[in-house]
C-alpha positions in Angstrom: 101.1 57.6 92.3 98.0 58.6 94.4 98.0 62.2 95.8 95.5 63.2 98.5 94.5 66.8 98.7 93.1 67.9 102.1 91.2 71.1 103.0 90.4 71.3 106.7 87.9 73.9 107.7 86.5 74.8 111.1 83.7 72.1 110.8 84.6 70.2 107.7 87.3 68.1 106.0 87.3 68.1 102.2 89.4 65.6 100.3 90.3 64.4 96.8 92.4 61.5 95.6 94.2 62.0 92.3 95.9 59.3 90.2 98.9 61.0 88.8 99.8 58.4 86.2 96.2 58.4 84.8 95.6 62.1 85.4 92.2 61.4 86.9 90.3 62.1 90.1 89.5 58.6 91.6 87.5 59.8 94.5 86.6 63.0 96.4 84.3 63.9 99.3 83.7 65.8 102.5 83.2 65.1 106.2 80.8 67.7 107.5 79.7 68.9 110.9 83.1 68.0 112.4 83.2 69.0 116.1 79.6 70.4 116.2 77.9 67.0 116.2 75.8 64.8 113.8 78.9 64.4 111.6 78.7 62.5 108.3 80.9 61.8 105.3 79.7 61.9 101.6 82.2 59.9 99.4 82.1 60.3 95.6 83.6 57.9 93.1 83.1 58.6 89.4 80.6 56.3 87.9 79.2 55.2 91.2 76.4 56.4 93.5 77.5 58.6 96.4 78.2 56.8 99.7 77.2 58.4 102.9 78.2 57.4 106.5 77.0 59.1 109.6 79.5 59.0 112.5 80.3 61.5 115.2 83.6 63.3 114.6 84.5 65.3 117.7 87.7 66.5 116.2 89.7 66.6 112.9 91.6 63.5 113.7 88.4 61.5 114.0 87.2 63.0 110.7 90.4 62.1 108.8 90.3 58.6 110.4 86.8 58.2 109.1 87.7 59.3 105.5 90.7 57.0 105.5 88.5 54.1 106.5 86.0 55.0 103.7 88.6 55.4 100.9 90.0 52.0 101.9 86.6 50.3 102.4 86.5 47.0 100.6 83.1 47.7 98.9 83.0 51.5 98.6 86.6 52.6 98.7 89.2 53.0 95.9 92.4 52.0 97.8 93.4 48.7 99.3 95.4 50.5 102.0 96.5 53.9 103.1 100.0 52.9 102.0 98.9 53.5 98.4 98.8 57.3 99.0 102.2 58.8 98.0 101.7 62.1 99.7 99.2 64.5 101.1 98.8 68.2 100.1 97.3 70.4 102.8 95.6 73.7 102.1 96.9 76.4 104.4 95.1 79.7 104.2 97.7 82.0 105.6 101.5 81.7 105.2 102.4 85.2 106.2 105.5 86.6 104.5 107.6 83.5 105.2 106.1 81.2 102.6 106.2 82.3 98.9 105.6 78.8 97.5 104.5 75.3 98.6 106.8 73.4 101.0 107.2 70.0 102.5 105.9 70.0 106.1 108.3 69.3 109.0 108.2 70.6 112.6 109.9 73.8 111.6 107.3 74.6 108.9 104.4 73.7 111.2 105.7 76.0 113.9 106.1 78.8 111.4 102.4 78.3 110.3 101.4 78.4 114.0 103.4 81.7 114.4 101.1 83.4 111.9 97.8 81.8 112.9 96.7 85.1 114.6 96.5 86.6 111.1 93.8 84.1 110.1 92.2 83.0 113.4 89.2 81.4 111.6 91.2 79.4 109.1 94.7 78.5 110.2 93.8 76.7 113.4 91.7 74.1 111.7 94.3 73.9 108.9 96.9 73.2 111.6 94.7 70.6 113.4 94.2 68.8 110.0 98.0 68.7 109.4 98.7 67.4 112.9 95.9 64.8 112.6 97.0 63.6 109.2 100.7 63.4 110.2 99.6 61.3 113.2 97.4 58.9 111.2 99.8 58.8 108.2 103.2 59.3 109.7 105.2 57.6 106.9 103.7 59.6 104.1 105.1 63.0 103.0 102.9 66.0 103.8 103.1 69.3 101.8 101.6 72.7 102.7 100.0 74.8 99.8 99.4 78.4 100.8 96.5 80.6 99.7 98.8 83.7 100.2 101.9 82.4 98.4 100.8 83.5 94.9 100.4 87.1 96.0 103.9 87.5 97.6 105.0 89.1 94.3 103.0 92.3 95.2 105.2 95.4 95.4 105.4 97.3 98.7 103.2 100.1 97.5 100.4 97.6 96.9 100.6 95.7 100.2 101.5 98.3 102.8 98.5 100.0 104.4 98.6 103.8 105.2 98.5 103.2 109.0 101.4 103.5 111.5 104.3 101.6 109.9 105.2 99.9 113.1 101.9 98.0 112.9 103.5 96.3 109.9 106.9 95.9 111.6 105.6 94.6 114.9 102.3 92.8 114.0 102.5 92.0 110.3 99.7 94.3 109.3 99.7 94.4 105.5 97.8 93.1 102.5 98.4 89.3 101.9 95.6 88.2 99.6 93.9 84.8 99.3 92.6 82.3 96.8 96.1 82.2 95.4 95.9 78.7 93.9 92.7 79.6 92.1 94.2 82.8 90.6 97.3 80.9 89.6 95.3 78.2 87.8 92.9 80.4 85.8 95.6 82.9 84.9 97.8 80.1 83.4 94.8 78.7 81.5 93.9 82.1 80.2 97.4 82.6 78.9 97.0 79.3 77.0 93.7 80.5 75.6 95.3 83.7 74.5 98.1 81.8 72.9 100.8 83.8 74.7 103.4 82.9 77.4 102.1 83.8 80.9 104.9 86.3 81.4 103.6 88.3 78.5 100.0 88.4 79.8 98.1 91.1 81.7 95.0 89.6 83.2 92.3 90.5 85.8 91.1 87.3 87.5 87.8 87.3 89.4 87.2 84.5 91.9 83.5 84.8 92.8 81.9 82.4 95.2 80.6 82.9 98.7 84.1 84.3 99.3 85.2 86.7 96.5 88.6 88.0 95.5 90.1 89.6 92.4 93.7 89.8 91.3 95.6 92.1 89.0 98.2 90.0 87.2 100.9 91.9 85.2 103.4 89.9 83.1 102.1 86.7 84.7 102.5 87.7 88.4 100.2 89.1 91.1 100.7 92.8 91.6 97.5 93.5 93.6 94.6 91.7 95.0 91.4 92.7 96.8 91.5 90.7 100.0 93.9 92.1 102.6 95.2 91.3 106.0 92.1 89.0 106.2 89.6 87.8 103.7 87.2 90.5 104.8 88.5 93.3 102.6 87.6 93.8 98.9 84.5 92.8 96.9 81.0 92.2 98.2 80.7 88.6 99.3 78.1 86.1 100.4 78.2 87.2 104.1 81.3 89.5 104.2 81.0 93.2 103.7 84.1 93.9 101.7 85.3 97.5 101.3 83.5 99.9 103.7 84.2 103.1 105.6 86.6 101.9 108.4 84.8 104.2 110.8 81.5 102.3 110.5 82.5 99.5 112.9 83.3 102.0 115.7 80.2 104.0 115.0 77.9 100.9 115.2 79.7 99.5 118.3 78.6 102.7 120.0 75.1 102.8 118.6 74.3 99.1 119.2 76.6 98.6 122.3 78.5 95.8 120.4 81.8 94.3 121.4 84.7 93.9 119.1 83.9 90.2 118.7 80.3 90.9 117.9 81.0 93.6 115.3 83.6 91.2 113.7 80.9 88.5 113.5 78.5 91.0 111.9 81.0 92.1 109.2 82.1 88.5 108.4 78.9 86.5 108.8 75.9 88.8 108.5 76.9 91.3 105.9 77.5 91.2 102.1 74.7 89.7 100.0 73.0 88.4 103.2 73.1 91.8 104.8 71.5 93.5 101.8 68.8 90.9 101.1 68.2 89.9 104.7 67.7 86.3 103.7 69.9 85.0 100.9 73.6 84.3 100.2 73.1 81.9 97.2 73.2 84.1 94.1 70.7 81.7 92.4 68.1 82.6 95.0 69.0 86.3 94.7 68.7 86.2 90.9 65.4 84.4 91.1 63.8 86.7 93.6 65.2 89.8 91.8 63.4 88.7 88.6 60.2 88.3 90.7 60.4 92.0 91.8 62.2 91.7 95.1 63.9 95.2 95.4 66.5 94.2 97.9 67.6 91.2 95.8 67.9 93.4 92.8 69.8 96.0 94.8 72.2 93.2 96.0 72.9 92.2 92.3 73.4 95.9 91.3 75.8 96.5 94.2 77.8 93.4 93.5 78.0 94.0 89.7 78.9 97.7 90.2 81.8 96.9 92.5 83.0 94.1 90.1 83.0 96.7 87.3 84.9 99.2 89.4 87.6 96.7 90.2 88.0 95.8 86.5 88.6 99.5 85.8 90.9 100.0 88.7 93.1 97.0 88.0 93.3 97.9 84.3 94.6 101.3 85.4 97.1 99.5 87.6 98.5 97.0 85.1 98.2 99.0 81.9 97.4 97.0 78.7 94.7 94.4 79.5 94.6 91.2 77.6 91.8 89.4 79.4 89.3 89.2 82.3 88.6 85.8 83.8 85.5 84.8 85.9 85.8 81.7 88.0 84.5 79.8 91.1 80.8 79.0 91.7 79.2 82.4 90.9 81.8 83.4 88.4 81.2 80.2 86.5 77.4 80.0 86.8 76.2 83.6 87.4 75.6 84.8 83.8 73.4 87.8 84.9 76.0 89.0 87.3 78.8 88.7 84.7 76.7 90.6 82.2 75.9 93.4 84.6 79.6 93.6 85.5 81.0 94.0 82.0 78.2 95.6 80.0 79.0 99.1 78.9 82.8 98.6 79.0 83.3 98.8 75.2 85.2 102.0 75.7 88.0 100.0 77.4 87.9 97.2 74.8 85.5 94.7 76.3 82.7 93.8 73.9 80.3 91.3 75.5 78.6 88.6 73.4 75.3 88.2 75.4 74.4 84.9 73.8 77.8 83.4 74.6 77.5 84.7 78.2 74.0 83.3 78.6 75.0 79.8 77.5 78.2 79.7 79.6 76.5 78.0 82.5 78.7 74.9 83.1 81.5 74.2 85.6 83.2 71.9 83.1 84.0 74.1 80.1 86.3 77.0 79.3 84.2 79.6 77.4 84.9 82.9 75.6 82.0 85.3 76.4 83.2 88.4 74.4 82.9 88.9 70.6 85.6 87.5 68.4 86.8 91.0 67.6 86.8 92.3 71.2 90.2 93.8 71.9 90.0 92.5 75.5 88.9 88.9 75.9 86.6 87.7 78.8 86.7 84.0 79.7 84.8 81.8 82.0 87.3 79.2 83.3 86.4 76.6 85.9 89.0 76.7 88.6 90.9 73.6 89.8 92.8 74.4 93.0 93.2 70.7 93.8 95.2 70.1 90.6 97.5 72.9 91.7 97.9 71.1 95.0 98.6 67.8 93.3 101.2 69.2 90.9 103.0 71.1 93.6 103.1 67.9 95.7 104.4 65.7 92.9 107.1 68.2 91.9 108.3 68.5 95.6 108.4 64.7 95.8 110.4 64.6 92.5 112.7 67.5 93.4 111.6 69.6 90.4 109.5 72.3 92.1 110.3 75.9 91.8 108.4 79.2 91.8 105.3 79.4 89.6 106.8 81.5 86.9 109.5 78.9 86.2 107.6 75.7 87.0 105.9 74.0 84.1 102.4 73.1 85.2 100.6 70.6 83.0 97.6 72.9 82.7 99.8 75.7 81.3 100.8 73.6 78.3 99.0 73.7 74.9 98.2 70.0 74.9 96.5 70.0 78.3 93.1 68.3 78.4 91.1 68.2 81.6 89.6 64.8 82.1 
């Protein structure tokens, strides 16, 4: 059984093919510069050199058609025909309140996703275009939607309702939704296994830190709060997003700089965060390197990011009570040892005792690592995330009729004998 995972962004299509019987990734890749011109695909097969094809893709259907031709190519592909694909799992960023778990896509589901696309205008439209294109090109294959927001639908009202006029929520759906749900699900389940406890007995703070950043307070195995809100702009400092700021700042700067609503939105989403502070960088490796060379603004960016990470650990510990573990994941979370150290140093008073040597050597995206001392009351793990595996397992379970909510469903990666190949 071959499962395809598709993640369609505004100008890219990321894919992975997973052999369910062998439990291995057989191919993955990405079509880049979709719509904007000079498009190309990079196709990766384990044990082989990457294969690159340049071809203009004016829309997502052209991009998906290209990747289908590459994965079935006689020399460079891994499939003899598209008919070998059993199902396709699609990442959908925003599911609103309607979707609390993954679902098989039909016209009704697709229309419901379209109904909430105004809540994620940068993400849902390309997700929808990818679904429509894939259903056109692979009409006989089942398609499944996996929602970033679904994992957080367990949040209580007092965590997701904003203190603004209540009819904004009733009439326009203004509330906290949260994102990166599949990542938080995966690493929290893995952390429970590393703790040797059932997920429903674990209180964990998970910290997904990449270009986009979100944290999640997980109490008794379920999400009770998360940093991103109505949109992915709220919360932690990110690569180009501001995160939490005084809500009066946008109106103030619109007056000072004569900016439109669209322009200020672009500044907050694309020109703020780490980029806004440093003026040049979003990649934390560049920031760390230049901070070490004496660049004040790079050092300031690291200090601000780490300080806010530390504040969220404390805030979420207060929200969930007893804390069993903190988990760092995603590109920066998995590779940014200096940022992790600054975020958790000095937290011995709340039971976190960092092992600096373990932290310094936890610089791989392939290994789960404990970075606190053996006697630390609260454990801190670095766990490489695997959102595509969540996609795959949800799709297979839906095909088999065994799928249920994440607290009852037995994911393979939540079992003691799980070994990631």
